[in-house]
C-alpha positions as CSV (number, residue, x, y, z in Angstrom):
1,M,100.9,122.7,84.8
2,L,102.2,119.2,85.3
3,Y,99.6,117.8,87.4
4,Y,95.9,116.6,86.5
5,T,92.8,118.7,87.7
6,H,89.3,117.8,87.1
7,E,87.3,120.6,85.6
8,T,85.1,120.9,88.8
9,A,88.1,121.5,91.3
10,I,88.9,124.9,92.5
11,I,92.6,125.6,92.9
12,D,93.2,129.1,94.4
13,E,96.1,131.2,92.8
14,G,99.1,130.6,95.1
15,A,98.6,126.9,95.8
16,I,101.8,124.9,95.1
17,I,101.0,121.3,93.5
18,G,103.8,118.8,92.7
19,N,104.1,117.0,89.3
20,N,101.9,113.8,88.6
21,T,99.5,114.9,91.3
22,K,95.9,114.1,90.6
23,V,93.0,116.5,91.7
24,W,89.5,115.0,91.3
25,H,86.0,116.0,91.4
26,F,84.9,119.1,93.6
27,V,88.3,119.4,95.3
28,H,89.2,122.8,96.7
29,I,93.0,123.9,97.3
30,C,93.4,127.2,99.1
31,N,96.1,129.8,98.4
32,G,99.2,129.0,100.0
33,A,98.8,125.2,100.5
34,Q,101.6,123.1,99.6
35,I,101.1,119.6,98.1
36,G,103.9,117.3,96.8
37,E,104.3,115.1,93.6
38,N,102.4,111.8,92.9
39,C,99.7,112.6,95.4
40,S,96.0,111.8,94.7
41,L,93.1,114.0,96.1
42,G,89.9,112.2,95.9
43,Q,86.5,113.6,95.5
44,N,85.4,116.6,97.7
45,V,88.8,116.9,99.5
46,F,89.6,120.4,101.0
47,V,93.1,121.4,101.8
48,G,93.8,124.7,103.7
49,S,96.1,127.7,103.2
50,K,98.6,126.6,105.8
51,A,98.4,122.8,105.2
52,V,101.5,121.0,103.9
53,I,101.4,117.5,102.3
54,G,104.4,115.6,101.0
55,D,104.8,113.3,98.1
56,N,103.0,110.0,97.4
57,V,100.1,110.8,99.7
58,K,96.6,109.6,99.1
59,L,93.8,111.6,100.3
60,Q,90.6,109.7,99.8
61,N,86.9,111.2,99.3
62,N,85.6,113.8,101.7
63,V,89.0,114.5,103.7
64,S,89.8,118.0,104.7
65,V,93.3,119.0,105.7
66,Y,92.9,122.1,107.8
67,D,95.4,124.9,108.4
68,N,98.3,123.7,110.8
69,V,98.3,120.0,109.4
70,Y,101.5,118.6,108.3
71,I,101.4,115.3,106.4
72,D,104.8,113.6,105.4
73,D,105.4,111.5,102.3
74,D,103.7,108.1,101.8
75,V,100.7,108.6,104.1
76,F,97.2,107.2,103.4
77,C,94.2,109.1,104.6
78,G,91.2,106.9,104.4
79,P,87.6,108.2,103.1
80,S,85.8,110.6,105.4
81,M,88.7,110.6,108.1
82,V,88.9,113.9,110.0
83,F,91.5,116.3,111.1
84,T,90.9,119.2,113.5
85,N,92.8,122.2,114.4
86,V,91.1,123.9,117.4
87,Y,90.8,122.0,120.6
88,N,87.9,123.6,122.1
89,P,85.9,125.2,119.2
90,R,82.8,127.7,119.8
91,A,81.0,129.2,117.0
92,F,80.8,132.3,118.8
93,I,84.6,132.7,119.6
94,E,87.1,133.1,117.0
95,R,90.3,130.9,117.8
96,K,92.0,131.2,114.6
97,T,95.3,132.3,116.7
98,E,95.0,129.0,118.7
99,Y,95.2,126.4,116.0
100,K,97.4,123.5,117.2
101,D,99.9,121.7,114.9
102,T,99.3,118.2,113.9
103,R,102.0,116.0,112.4
104,V,101.5,112.7,110.3
105,K,104.8,111.1,109.9
106,K,106.0,109.1,106.6
107,G,104.2,106.0,105.7
108,A,101.5,106.3,108.3
109,T,97.8,105.1,107.5
110,L,94.6,106.8,108.8
111,G,91.8,104.6,108.4
112,A,88.3,105.4,107.1
113,N,86.2,107.7,109.3
114,C,89.0,108.0,112.0
115,T,89.2,111.4,113.9
116,I,92.7,113.1,114.9
117,V,92.3,115.7,117.7
118,C,94.7,118.4,116.7
119,G,98.1,119.0,118.6
120,V,99.2,115.2,118.0
121,T,102.0,113.6,116.0
122,I,101.3,110.3,114.3
123,G,104.5,108.2,114.3
124,E,106.0,106.8,111.0
125,Y,104.2,103.7,109.6
126,S,101.6,103.7,112.3
127,L,98.2,102.6,111.4
128,V,95.1,104.0,112.8
129,G,92.2,102.0,112.4
130,A,88.8,102.9,111.0
131,G,86.7,104.9,113.3
132,A,89.4,105.3,115.9
133,V,89.7,108.7,117.7
134,I,93.3,109.9,118.3
135,N,93.6,112.3,121.2
136,K,97.4,111.8,122.1
137,D,100.6,110.9,120.3
138,V,101.0,107.6,118.4
139,P,104.3,105.8,118.4
140,A,106.0,104.8,115.3
141,F,104.7,101.4,113.9
142,A,101.9,101.5,116.6
143,L,98.3,99.8,115.7
144,M,95.6,101.9,117.3
145,V,92.0,101.3,117.3
146,G,88.9,102.3,119.4
147,V,87.5,105.3,120.9
148,P,89.7,106.9,122.5
149,A,92.3,104.9,120.5
150,R,94.5,102.4,122.3
151,Q,97.5,100.6,120.9
152,I,96.7,97.0,120.4
153,G,99.8,95.9,118.5
154,W,102.7,96.8,116.4
155,I,102.4,97.0,112.6
156,S,105.3,96.6,110.0
157,K,106.3,99.0,107.2
158,Y,104.7,96.5,104.8
159,G,101.2,96.9,106.7
160,E,101.0,93.4,108.5
161,Q,100.7,93.0,112.3
162,L,103.9,91.9,114.1
163,N,104.0,89.3,116.8
164,L,105.5,91.2,119.5
165,P,104.2,92.4,122.9
166,L,103.3,96.0,123.4
167,R,106.3,96.6,125.9
168,G,109.3,94.7,126.6
169,E,112.1,93.2,124.3
170,G,111.9,91.4,121.3
171,T,112.6,91.0,117.8
172,E,110.5,90.1,114.7
173,S,111.0,89.7,110.8
174,C,108.5,90.5,108.4
175,Q,107.5,87.6,106.3
176,H,107.0,89.8,103.1
177,T,110.0,92.1,103.1
178,G,112.8,90.3,105.6
179,N,112.9,93.7,107.3
180,N,113.9,93.3,111.1
181,Y,112.1,95.1,113.9
182,K,113.5,95.4,117.3
183,L,111.5,96.2,120.5
184,V,113.1,97.9,123.6
185,G,110.5,99.0,126.3
186,S,107.9,100.7,124.5
187,K,109.6,101.7,121.2
188,L,109.9,99.7,118.1
189,T,112.4,100.5,115.5
190,L,113.2,99.0,112.0
191,S,116.7,97.7,112.4
192,E,117.7,97.1,108.8
193,E,116.1,97.0,105.2
């Protein structure tokens, strides 16, 4: 075992956990879950048996990563943010065969208490504000807020808002890193690092 686990954590046999990952108080990781290296799972985190989590991911307190949620490297999940995996749940109807895939791409940030409705993709390095409700795909580098969430701007890989319109053409450099961003239509790309 090359990861740290608190004595109160429950790790089911068959879970895969990468080196240098820290599993804190009252975490439950189910059989079959896959968690990468250098992750941090805060107090009261739950990871389902069909969840896949990349390297360097931070799951803050009270986050549940249910089946069919796939999280890439370097993702931040803020305290008490919520994933779902059934679009139209009913207590009296079993829908385990209807789980919808949710994908969180590299470097994205999901703010505290936000909700991610299943079946969406959260783009690379996007930032979902605290309390937002995501019910559709999020573009790479998008800054999303509100209920339901709407895009209000663009965010750099460093995590600072860029001075670009939502749509059109333009370029902007990150003052912290010097990285250059190019907007074409409604798509922002990192042109060089």
